[in-house]
C-alpha positions as a printed NumPy array, in Angstrom:
array([[ -6.827,   2.132, -12.126],
       [ -3.732,   4.182, -11.183],
       [ -0.455,   2.41 , -11.   ],
       [  2.348,   3.368,  -8.573],
       [  4.348,   5.076, -11.349],
       [  1.346,   7.129, -12.345],
       [  0.941,   8.103,  -8.667],
       [  4.522,   9.351,  -8.383],
       [  4.154,  11.218, -11.683],
       [  0.942,  12.883, -10.484],
       [  2.636,  13.744,  -7.213],
       [  5.488,  15.425,  -9.055],
       [  3.024,  17.346, -11.277],
       [  1.141,  18.865,  -8.345],
       [  0.803,  22.692,  -8.653],
       [  2.988,  25.011,  -6.619],
       [  0.17 ,  26.028,  -4.302],
       [  0.712,  22.814,  -2.338],
       [  3.443,  23.492,   0.18 ],
       [  4.955,  20.139,   1.187],
       [  7.556,  19.561,   3.86 ],
       [  8.669,  17.109,   6.562],
       [  7.288,  17.955,  10.007],
       [  8.077,  15.691,  12.915],
       [  9.07 ,  12.977,  10.476],
       [  5.775,  13.115,   8.569],
       [  5.443,  14.268,   5.016],
       [  2.578,  16.778,   4.949],
       [  1.438,  19.644,   2.824],
       [ -0.617,  22.7  ,   3.245],
       [ -2.795,  24.165,   0.55 ],
       [ -1.846,  27.842,   0.002],
       [ -4.548,  28.934,  -2.476],
       [ -8.136,  28.358,  -3.349],
       [-11.19 ,  27.454,  -1.348],
       [ -9.304,  24.837,   0.684],
       [ -6.502,  27.214,   1.704],
       [ -4.932,  26.241,   5.018],
       [ -6.057,  22.603,   4.853],
       [ -3.518,  19.882,   5.49 ],
       [ -3.03 ,  17.071,   2.995],
       [ -0.788,  13.992,   2.736],
       [  0.589,  12.738,  -0.626],
       [ -2.412,  10.525,  -1.343],
       [ -5.084,  13.066,  -0.433],
       [ -3.22 ,  15.786,  -2.459],
       [ -3.313,  13.703,  -5.596],
       [ -6.938,  12.716,  -4.903],
       [ -7.915,  16.408,  -4.467],
       [ -6.204,  17.265,  -7.753],
       [ -7.839,  14.295,  -9.625],
       [-11.334,  14.324,  -8.068],
       [-11.826,  17.802,  -6.627],
       [-12.754,  16.299,  -3.285],
       [-10.773,  17.196,  -0.089],
       [-10.225,  14.136,   2.111],
       [ -8.868,  14.118,   5.661],
       [ -5.404,  12.988,   6.528],
       [ -6.18 ,  10.149,   8.873],
       [ -5.853,   6.475,   7.662],
       [ -9.578,   5.959,   6.917],
       [ -9.771,   9.098,   4.77 ],
       [ -6.42 ,   8.365,   3.075],
       [ -7.774,   4.881,   2.036],
       [-10.981,   6.496,   0.694],
       [ -8.867,   9.006,  -1.233],
       [ -6.635,   6.253,  -2.653],
       [ -9.647,   4.154,  -3.714],
       [-11.176,   7.244,  -5.389],
       [ -8.13 ,   7.549,  -7.694],
       [ -7.798,   3.781,  -8.206],
       [ -4.808,   2.854,  -6.056],
       [ -4.538,  -0.676,  -4.553],
       [ -5.034,  -1.033,  -0.796],
       [ -1.514,  -2.423,  -0.346],
       [  0.063,   0.606,  -2.123],
       [ -2.164,   3.028,  -0.134],
       [ -0.963,   1.457,   3.113],
       [  2.675,   1.691,   2.015],
       [  2.346,   5.313,   1.106],
       [  0.453,   6.168,   4.323],
       [  3.133,   4.382,   6.464],
       [  5.908,   6.11 ,   4.554],
       [  4.286,   9.483,   4.864],
       [  3.879,   9.144,   8.619],
       [  7.381,   7.639,   9.184],
       [  5.875,   4.533,  10.768],
       [  9.017,   2.655,   9.911],
       [ 12.359,   3.296,   8.276],
       [ 12.924,  -0.25 ,   6.988],
       [ 12.269,  -2.124,   3.767],
       [  9.557,  -1.   ,   1.391],
       [  8.502,   1.883,   3.515],
       [ 11.93 ,   3.47 ,   3.23 ],
       [ 11.919,   3.01 ,  -0.529],
       [  8.411,   4.541,  -0.853],
       [  9.38 ,   7.43 ,   1.432],
       [ 12.427,   8.181,  -0.805],
       [ 10.294,   8.066,  -3.953],
       [  7.72 ,  10.473,  -2.402],
       [ 10.413,  12.894,  -1.366],
       [ 12.004,  12.727,  -4.764],
       [  8.691,  13.378,  -6.567],
       [  7.967,  16.366,  -4.27 ],
       [ 11.546,  17.556,  -4.398],
       [ 11.893,  17.894,  -0.622]])
């Protein structure tokens, strides 16, 4: 089971061919190389692709599947999804969003 600190560490260790940025308030990335070139990922699906080799979609259902595949708790997956999509800028969502940006250096 992956803990939150392991997730942030894995996020920071993603290869350079993931091009992350903030677009319309959402943290998304685009894959620049490989067979999945041009696909869009969010932080959870990017780590899941790196760990499992399976490309998941970026909607909430696929993000939850990706998070479960790498052993994240449902509560943490929901926090990361909300933070990635700028659902709120209060409380835990704001903290998680800051940690994601820090890990991705954006």
